[in-house]
N, C-alpha and C positions, 0 to 999 in steps of 0.2 A: 562740286567741280574743283579743280585745282585753282587756288588764289593766283598762282602765276599765270594761268590762262586767262583769268578775268582781266588782270592788270594789262597783260599783253593785248588782247582784244581792245580794251578802252584805249589803250596808247595808239594803236594802229589806226583805229577810227578817227581819233583826234587829229593825228598827223594828216590822214587823208582827207578829212573835212575841213580843217582849220590851218593847215600847214602853208608854207611858202614854197613856191616852185623855183628852182634854179635854172630852168630851161632858157637857153639863149644867153646866160650870163657866162663869165670867164670861170671855169672850173678846172680843177687838176685832174680828177679821176677820169679813166677811160675805159671802154669795153675792150676785149681782146681784138675785135675787128678794127679798132682805132676810133670808133665813134665815141664822141664824149658822153660821159655818163652823168646824167642830171638827176636831182633828187627833188622829193617832197619833204620838207624839213619842219620841225618844232624846236623852238628854243627853250631850254630850261626845263626838261622833263625830270620829274622826281618820282620815283617809285619806291615803296617799302615793302619789305618782305619780312615777316616775323618767323624765324627758324623754330620757335617754340610752338608754333601751330603746325606747320608742314614744311617739307622741303620745296623749294621754288622751281620745280622742272615742269616744263610744257608738257601737255599731253595732246596738244593739237598736232604735233609731230615730235618725233624722239629726239632728244638732246643726248648726245654721246658723253654720258657723264664721266667716265672713266677716262675717255680722251681729253675731256675739259680739264680734270684733275691733273692728268699728266702734263698739260701746259702749265697749270699754276705751280706744279712741282719744279718744272723746268726753270720757271722765272724766280720762284720765292725760296725753294729749297736747294736746288742744283746751282742757282744764279748763273745760268748759262746764257750765252747768245749765240749758241752754234746749234744748227738744226740737226746735227748729228746726234745730239744728246736728247732728242724729242722724237717721240713715236708718230704723232700725228703729222701730216705734211702740210699743214696750214701756213707755215712761214717760207716754204720753199721759194715762192716767187720774189721774196725780198732778200734771199741769201746770196753771198758771193760764191766764187768758186770753191772757197774753202769751207762753206757752210756758215759763215759768220753773218750776223744781221747788223754788225757794228756795235757802237757802244750804247746799245738799247736794252730795255727791259732788264734781264737778270744781271747784266753787266753792271748796271747802276745800283742795283740793290746789294752787290757784293763789294762795292767800293768802301774801303776803310776810312773812319774818320776818328779823331780823338773824342772821347766820352768817359766820364767817371773814372779819369786816370787809367784808362785803357784804350784799346783800339777796337772799335765795333763796326759792323756793317749796318745797314739799316734794318735788315730782319732781326739780327740779335739784338739791336738796340730796342726793337719793339717787344720782343720776348723778355728782355732784362726788365723794361719799365713795367710791364703787364704784371709781372711777378713781384717787383719791388715798390712799385709806386703806382698801383693800378688806377687811382683816382686822378692822375695827371691829365692835363688837357693839351699835352704836347706830344701825345704818342702817335705819329703819323710817318708815312713814307712819301716820297716824291721822286719820280724818275723822269721828270721833265726839266732836264738839266741843259740850259740854253747853250752853255759853252760846248757842249757835246752833240748838239742836234746835227751839226754838219756832218759828224762821223756815224750817224745813224742812218740805216737804209730805210727806215719808216719811223716817223715820229710816233711817240707812244700815244695810243688812243685812251686806254685806261692808265691814268698816270699818277693817281694818288689814293691812298687808304688812310683815313683817320679813325682811330680806334677810341672808344669812349666805354667806360665802365659804370653800369648801374647795380642795383641790388635787387633780387627777387624778394618780395615782401613776404612770401610764404615760407620759404626755406632758408631765407637769409643768405644764400649763395650769391656770389657775384655774377654778373650777367654782361657777356662781352658783346658790344655792338660796334658796328662800322659804317662809315660813309666811303662809298666808292665814287671818286670823281672821274668822269670820263668825258674828254673834250669832244669826241665824235664816235657815233654808234650807228652801224648798218644794221638796222633793226631785224631784217629777215635773216640774215646770215649769222649775226654775232650777238644779238641782244640776249637771248636766254642762255647761250654758251657762256657769256660773261657773267651773268647773274648766278649761274649754278657754279661756275669755278670759284667765284668769289664767296659765295656760300660755303663751299666745301672748305675754303681757306679759313674762313671765319670759325668753322666747326673745328678745324684742326688746332688752330691757335687757342681756342677756348679749352679744348680738351687738355692740352699740355700745360695750360696756365690754371687748371681746376676751376674753370668757369663754365657757366651755361651759355651756349650760343643763342644771341638775342636778335636784334633787328639788324638787317642789312638795308641800308638806304642807298639807292642808286640814283646819282645825280648826272644827268647827260645834258651837256651844253648844246649839242647838235645831234638830235635824233632824226634820223632820216630813212626815207624809202626810196630806193633807186627806181628810175623809171621803168625799167624792164622787170622790176620785181612786184610792181603794183598788181597786176592780175593774180600773181602768186599769193600775195598777202590776202587780197579779197577772198579768195578761195580758202585760204588757211583760217581766217577769222570767222568763216561761216560754219566751221565745224563745231559740233557739240563737245564742250570740254568734259573730261573724265576726271575720276578722282586722282589726287596727287599720290605719287609713290612713298614708299617709306625708305628713307635713306639715313644710314647710320655709319660710324667708324669703328674700327676695331678698338674696344675701349682698353686694350692692354698697351697701346702705344703711349708713351708718356714723354717722348723726346720728339719734337717737330721733325728733326732730320732723319728719323726712322720711318716715316710714313711712305708707304707705297701704294699705287692703285689698288693693289689686292687687299688693302685695308678698308677700302669703300664697299659697302654692302648695300644693294639695291632691291627692293622687294616690291612686288605688285606694280610694276611700271608698265600699265597699259596705255597704248598711244594710237592714234590715227596713223595712216600711212605716211612714211617719209616723203617729203617733196624732193624730187631728183633732179639732177642736171640744173642747179641754180647758177645763173651766170654771176661771176665775181668781178667787180670793177677793180682796177688796180690804178 
């Protein structure tokens, strides 16, 4: 069975059995019909995925891996905050008439700052440090910039990546690991989407830095299941997990800015049927 399936099932059961309900409390999200969207939530969920073992894609239902990769390229490679630069329509609800989501996500990663006698943005600084000082404990990104929150159409959910390099004892090669910090995670609609896209990001950065992709640690401050998602989640976690797919990148790409979704290869991705018409709280 897929390790990602096991982690997902255990997390959902824990939330449903031991979580805190926000029903009747003051909450911001609402359903399209105007009804308040309550959740069952758990604080401080930590999930670990070892990319040396397998790629963490759910088989309980299909995750659109190329679309997930396109969003991570939109943020980290194109450093865009405009939905017209993104193929999936997941951000349409938060875009203005010009397609902008404000000073959020890719905008923040693209802001230049002085470093090493030059001007770097956050992505280029990560790439520089991993290649030149891989054992540094200061290799991270942060897009939760308080002075710009008022100009963001949605506060960042996944807001920080901290990179840490270890060494493979057998080959002697460097291993790239990362911690993804997320303040809020809609477990049904977004959990495996986020896991898969940041696993792909870890793979891309490891490849261009001549490292082995290692562990992705996913820290979630508020992992929640919306009230209207509960029966869907119960049905989903009752399914029998299948073997994980084989996922790899085009090994010829050595420049982070040359990756496209065509460089992602997915083999033997067998899944249960997709859950359709999932309501999304906004």
